[in-house]
C-alpha positions in Angstrom: 104.1 83.7 89.4 104.9 82.1 92.7 102.1 81.2 95.4 102.0 83.4 98.4 100.8 82.2 101.7 100.4 85.9 103.2 97.4 88.0 102.6 99.4 91.1 101.7 100.7 89.9 98.5 99.9 86.9 96.0 99.2 86.5 92.6 95.7 86.2 90.9 94.8 84.3 87.6 91.2 83.9 86.9 90.8 81.9 83.6 89.9 84.7 80.7 91.2 87.3 82.9 94.5 89.5 83.2 96.7 88.1 85.5 97.8 90.0 88.3 100.0 90.6 91.4 98.2 91.3 94.5 100.1 93.6 96.9 98.5 95.2 99.8 95.0 96.8 99.7 95.6 99.0 96.6 94.7 98.0 92.9 96.8 94.9 92.0 99.4 94.9 89.4 99.0 93.7 85.7 101.7 91.3 84.6 103.8 92.8 81.9 107.1 92.3 80.3 110.2 93.7 81.5 112.3 95.4 79.0 115.8 94.4 78.3 118.4 96.0 80.6 120.8 98.6 79.0 124.8 97.8 79.6 125.7 97.9 82.9 128.7 100.3 82.4 127.1 103.8 81.4 127.6 107.9 82.0 124.6 108.9 82.7 121.4 107.5 85.0 118.8 108.6 87.2 121.9 108.5 89.7 123.0 111.8 88.8 120.1 113.4 90.7 121.2 111.7 94.1 124.8 112.9 93.3 123.4 116.6 92.8 121.7 116.2 95.9 124.2 114.5 98.1 127.3 116.3 97.0 126.2 119.3 98.9 127.4 121.2 101.9 127.8 118.1 104.0 130.7 117.3 101.8 132.1 120.7 101.4 131.5 122.1 104.6 130.1 119.7 107.5 133.0 117.1 107.0 135.7 119.3 106.3 134.9 121.2 109.6 134.7 117.9 111.4 138.5 117.3 109.8 139.8 120.7 111.1 138.5 120.3 114.6 139.3 116.4 115.2 141.5 115.5 112.4 141.1 113.1 109.2 140.8 110.0 111.6 137.1 111.0 111.9 136.4 110.4 108.4 135.6 106.6 108.8 132.1 107.5 109.9 131.8 109.3 106.6 132.6 106.0 105.0 130.1 104.2 107.0 127.4 106.9 106.1 128.0 107.1 102.5 128.2 103.1 102.2 125.0 102.7 103.9 123.1 105.3 101.8 124.5 103.4 98.4 123.0 99.8 100.0 119.6 102.2 100.7 120.0 103.3 97.2 119.8 99.8 95.6 117.0 98.6 97.7 115.0 101.5 96.8 115.8 101.0 93.3 114.6 97.4 94.0 110.9 98.1 94.6 110.8 101.2 91.8 112.3 98.9 89.0 110.3 95.9 90.0 106.9 97.8 89.9 107.2 101.4 88.2 105.8 102.7 91.4 107.5 105.0 93.8 108.6 104.0 97.3 105.7 106.3 98.6 102.9 104.0 96.8 105.1 101.0 98.0 104.3 102.8 101.6 100.7 103.3 101.2 100.3 99.6 100.3 101.6 98.4 103.6 99.7 101.3 105.5 98.6 104.5 104.2 99.3 106.8 107.2 103.1 105.9 106.6 103.0 107.5 103.2 101.4 110.7 104.8 104.0 111.0 107.3 106.3 111.7 104.4 104.1 113.6 102.6 103.7 116.1 105.6 107.6 115.9 106.6 108.5 117.0 103.2 106.5 120.1 103.4 107.8 120.9 106.6 111.5 120.1 106.1 111.8 121.4 102.3 109.8 124.3 102.0 112.3 126.5 103.5 114.8 127.9 101.0 117.9 127.8 103.3 119.8 125.4 101.2 119.8 128.4 98.7 121.8 130.6 101.3 125.2 129.7 100.9 125.2 129.2 97.1 124.0 132.6 97.0 126.5 134.2 99.6 129.1 132.5 97.7 128.1 134.2 94.4 127.8 137.5 96.2 131.6 137.0 97.4 132.3 136.9 93.5 129.9 139.5 92.0 129.0 141.7 94.7 125.3 141.2 94.0 123.5 140.9 97.1 122.6 137.2 98.0 119.1 137.8 98.4 118.4 139.2 94.8 120.5 136.5 93.5 118.3 133.8 95.5 115.1 135.2 94.2 116.3 135.4 90.7 117.4 132.0 91.0 114.2 130.9 92.1 112.2 132.5 89.4 114.7 130.8 86.7 114.4 127.3 88.0 110.6 127.7 88.0 110.6 128.8 84.2 113.0 126.4 83.3 111.0 123.3 84.5 108.0 124.7 83.2 109.1 125.0 79.8 110.8 121.6 79.6 109.2 119.1 77.3 110.6 116.2 79.6 111.8 117.4 83.0 113.8 114.4 83.7 115.7 114.5 80.3 116.6 118.2 80.8 117.7 117.8 84.3 120.1 115.0 83.8 121.8 116.5 81.1 122.2 119.8 83.1 123.2 118.2 86.3 125.6 115.9 84.7 127.4 118.8 83.5 127.3 120.6 86.7 128.4 117.6 88.7 131.6 117.0 86.2 132.6 120.5 86.6 132.7 120.3 90.4 134.1 116.9 90.5 137.0 117.7 88.1 137.2 121.3 89.5 137.8 120.5 93.0 140.1 117.5 92.3 142.4 119.8 90.2 142.3 122.4 93.1 143.0 119.7 95.8 146.0 118.6 93.9 147.5 122.1 93.6 147.0 123.0 97.3 147.3 119.7 99.1 150.3 117.5 99.5 150.5 113.6 99.2 150.7 113.7 103.0 147.2 115.1 103.1 146.0 112.6 100.8 147.6 109.7 102.7 146.0 111.0 105.8 142.5 111.4 104.1 142.8 107.8 103.1 143.9 106.3 106.1 141.6 108.3 108.2 138.7 106.3 106.3 139.8 103.2 107.8 140.4 104.0 111.4 137.5 102.4 112.5 136.3 103.0 116.0 137.9 106.3 116.4 135.7 108.8 118.4 137.2 112.0 120.1 136.3 112.5 123.6 135.8 116.3 122.4 132.8 115.3 120.4 130.9 113.7 123.2 129.0 116.8 124.4 125.8 118.9 123.6 127.8 121.1 121.0 129.7 118.6 118.8 127.6 115.2 119.0 124.6 116.4 117.2 126.9 118.0 114.7 128.8 114.5 114.1 125.4 112.7 113.9 123.9 115.3 111.1 127.3 115.2 109.3 126.5 111.1 109.1 123.6 111.7 107.8 124.5 114.0 105.2 127.3 111.7 104.1 125.3 111.8 100.7 121.8 112.5 100.2 119.7 113.2 103.3 116.1 113.2 104.5 114.0 112.2 101.7 116.2 112.5 98.7 116.7 108.5 98.8 112.6 108.5 98.5 112.6 110.9 95.3 115.2 108.7 93.7 112.8 106.1 92.9 110.6 108.7 90.8 113.6 109.5 88.8 114.1 106.0 88.2 110.6 105.8 87.1 111.1 108.7 84.5 114.3 107.0 83.3 112.4 104.4 82.1 114.1 101.9 84.4 112.7 98.4 84.6 109.1 98.5 84.7 109.3 102.2 84.8 109.2 102.0 81.2 105.5 101.4 81.3 104.8 104.6 83.1 104.5 107.8 81.3 107.1 110.6 81.8 106.5 113.8 83.7 106.4 116.7 81.4 106.7 120.4 81.7 103.7 122.7 82.3 103.9 124.0 78.7 103.8 120.4 77.5 101.1 119.3 79.9 98.9 118.4 77.0 101.2 115.9 75.3 101.4 113.9 78.7 99.6 110.2 78.6 97.2 109.1 81.2 98.9 107.8 84.3 97.9 104.3 85.4 96.5 104.0 88.8 98.9 101.4 89.9 102.5 100.1 88.7 103.1 96.7 86.8 105.0 93.5 87.7 106.7 91.1 85.6 106.5 87.3 85.6 109.0 86.1 88.0 108.4 82.5 87.5 109.4 83.0 83.6 113.5 82.4 83.4 114.1 85.0 80.7 112.3 87.8 82.7 114.6 86.7 85.8 117.5 87.1 83.4 116.3 90.5 82.3 115.8 91.6 86.0 119.2 90.4 86.8 120.4 92.7 84.2 118.8 95.7 85.6 120.1 95.1 89.1 123.5 95.0 87.5 122.8 98.4 85.8 121.9 100.1 89.0 124.7 98.5 91.0 127.1 99.9 88.7 125.2 103.4 89.4 125.4 102.9 93.0 129.0 101.8 93.2 130.7 103.9 90.8 128.7 107.1 90.0 127.3 107.4 93.5 129.6 106.0 95.9 132.9 106.9 93.8 131.7 110.6 92.8 130.5 111.3 96.3 133.9 109.8 97.8 136.1 111.6 95.1 134.6 115.2 96.0 134.7 114.8 99.6 138.3 113.5 99.5 139.1 116.7 97.6 137.6 118.8 100.3 139.4 116.8 103.4 142.6 117.5 101.3 141.8 121.2 101.2 140.5 121.3 105.0 144.0 119.9 105.7 145.9 122.5 103.5 143.3 125.1 105.1 144.6 124.2 108.5 148.2 124.9 107.7 147.4 128.3 106.1 145.1 129.3 109.0 146.7 127.8 112.2 143.9 129.5 114.2 140.9 128.1 112.2 140.3 125.4 114.6 139.8 127.9 117.5 137.7 130.2 115.4 135.4 126.9 114.7 135.5 126.0 118.2 134.5 129.3 119.6 131.3 129.5 117.1 132.7 131.0 113.9 130.5 128.8 111.4 132.0 130.6 108.3 135.7 130.1 109.5 135.8 126.7 107.9 134.6 128.2 104.3 137.1 131.0 104.9 140.1 129.2 105.5 139.5 126.5 102.6 139.2 129.7 100.4 142.4 131.0 101.7 144.0 127.4 100.7 142.5 127.7 97.3 144.3 131.5 97.0 147.6 130.0 98.1 148.0 127.8 95.1 146.9 130.9 92.6 146.3 134.0 94.0 143.1 135.6 94.4 141.6 134.0 91.2 141.7 130.8 92.9 140.1 132.1 96.2 137.4 133.3 93.9 137.2 129.9 92.1 136.4 128.2 95.6 133.1 130.6 96.1 132.3 129.6 92.6 132.4 126.0 93.3 130.1 126.8 96.6 127.8 128.5 94.6 127.7 125.7 91.9 127.0 123.2 94.7 123.9 125.5 95.8 122.9 125.5 92.4 122.9 121.6 91.9 121.0 121.3 95.2 118.3 124.1 94.1 117.6 122.2 90.6 117.7 118.7 92.3 115.6 119.5 95.6 112.8 121.8 93.7 112.3 118.9 91.1 112.3 116.2 93.5 110.3 118.0 96.2 107.6 118.7 93.4 107.8 115.4 91.9 107.3 113.5 94.9 104.4 115.7 96.3 102.6 115.6 93.1 102.9 111.6 93.0 101.4 111.3 96.2 98.4 113.9 95.7 97.8 112.4 92.2 97.3 108.8 93.6 95.8 109.6 97.0 94.2 112.8 97.2 90.3 112.4 96.0 89.7 114.5 92.9 93.2 115.0 92.1 93.1 112.9 89.0 90.9 115.5 87.4 94.4 117.4 86.9 97.5 115.9 85.1 100.5 115.1 86.9 102.2 117.8 85.0 99.8 120.3 86.6 100.4 118.8 90.2 104.1 119.3 89.7 103.8 122.9 88.6 101.5 123.6 91.4 104.0 122.4 94.1 107.0 123.7 92.2 105.5 127.4 92.1 104.1 127.1 95.4 107.6 126.5 97.0 109.2 129.2 94.6 106.6 132.1 95.8 107.0 130.9 99.4 110.6 130.8 99.3 110.9 134.2 97.8 108.4 135.7 100.5 110.4 134.2 103.3 113.7 135.3 101.5 112.3 138.9 101.6 110.1 139.1 105.0 111.3 136.6 107.0 114.3 134.2 108.2 115.9 132.4 105.1 116.2 129.0 107.3 112.9 128.9 108.7 111.4 130.2 112.0 114.1 129.6 114.6 111.7 128.1 117.0 111.1 125.2 114.6 114.7 124.5 113.3 115.3 121.7 115.8 112.0 120.2 114.9 113.2 120.3 111.2 116.5 118.7 111.5 115.1 116.1 113.8 112.4 115.2 111.3 114.8 115.0 108.1 117.2 112.6 110.1 114.1 110.8 111.6 112.7 110.0 108.1 116.1 108.7 107.3 115.8 105.8 109.9 111.9 105.6 108.9 112.5 105.0 105.3 114.6 102.0 106.1 112.1 100.5 108.4 109.7 101.1 105.3 112.1 99.6 102.8 112.3 96.4 104.8 108.3 96.2 105.0 107.8 97.0 101.5 110.5 94.9 99.7 109.7 92.1 101.9 105.9 92.0 101.8 105.1 93.6 98.5 107.4 91.8 96.3 107.3 88.3 94.8 109.9 86.0 97.0 112.4 85.6 93.8 112.9 89.3 93.7 113.0 90.0 97.5 116.2 91.0 99.3 118.6 88.7 100.7 119.0 88.3 104.5 122.5 90.4 104.5 120.8 93.3 102.4 118.0 93.3 104.9 120.4 93.3 107.8 122.2 96.4 106.4 118.7 98.2 106.3 118.1 97.1 109.5 121.1 98.4 110.7 120.4 101.8 109.1 117.5 102.0 110.9 119.0 101.4 114.3 121.9 103.7 113.2 120.0 106.8 112.5 117.1 106.4 115.0 119.6 105.3 117.8 122.1 108.1 117.4 119.2 110.7 117.2 117.4 109.8 120.2 120.6 109.0 122.2 121.8 112.8 121.0 118.2 113.8 122.5 118.1 111.7 125.8 121.8 112.2 126.4 122.4 116.0 125.4 118.8 117.6 125.2 119.4 118.5 121.6 118.8 116.8 117.9 120.7 117.2 114.7 122.5 120.2 114.1 
């Protein structure tokens, strides 16, 4: 290992004792062997969770709505947003694969209150079952079953599914891969039926129309929506942070030394969690060779599986939006008049124009599928993140297994969701909605700052980010926080 000149991180090798890597004020990380990286080209991996969380209402609703109002030229902002998210994903993976720890533990190594900020933010933002509404409402369009009933049943089924699973990660990876495959192929096929080559051409050229920003978007009504859409270009809020936990459970890098999270029924099979992660010997050329293999593996995930799939789905929905504008010439007026459902209704009509009511119904099926993806991904990720922080940083929590804490948060958010769906506003109290939206986007700027601190202070120098990687993450912090506060100062509103 290298010699560090900073008190924040450094090696400790005492004769007769285990070699460790010291980082921050938490327990030092013992030196272990880095496993061999799998082939770079692969089909499934932890990125499937980010795709499931990222390909949601931003790609299927928010961006098509902007295209319907401002034209496909505005899509260059989506390109900026999703590309930035891909780089963030790679930097999140850097710490998780090097240590086997989550980014939350990395934040605690820097300064524990930073981690607690994300713990509280997760509860404030993600306990509300509003993300279920669109999917359940779409299912009601198909079956006639009241959406509240569907949402409640779905909540219980998700809890039972995760509780019975032996290894939660393995189950979710396979289920989400199937659902995302259906979504990607299905939307691409429908877009090819209802759209034209001209729609595809303007969709693609719009991605490179850098600098275009319509004057009609510079107001209190639309600017926050544009900011929110950029933040929702891919996974938003804390979803990138939760990705580090999925990486760990997949056995990526030093995560191979950490036990996997099991369902409640199989909690007795769970191995004891170590108090800290591990580090490999960065002075060993063979270890560095394996590290470069892991970086190639996760880069393939980021560029093809994450960036590529997310881009393909949003291209399909943008083509559909342009087809919808032709089928419903008055849709722009309806959206500008405040009809939030006009975009979805117009795209359903575009589906129907290609094959009658059957395809019109299929559109709502895709929206329901997106809702299911988000439900599975969000509930698992929220419970996983809260359990991780509780287990390692709440006094007395280690009397329980990680699986027990996961089940506690999972069923807690399910029960709360059912109560809200039946007795309260599904999206949470209206008085705090702006605050929750603000926290979600603020968290994205904040985790960029945390990434810079963790990766540059807590990791050995040979595996720290390059200057240009730090530059992109720094740009992300300024981009998210700058646009958010500009919206607040200039227009008195936060993200819609």
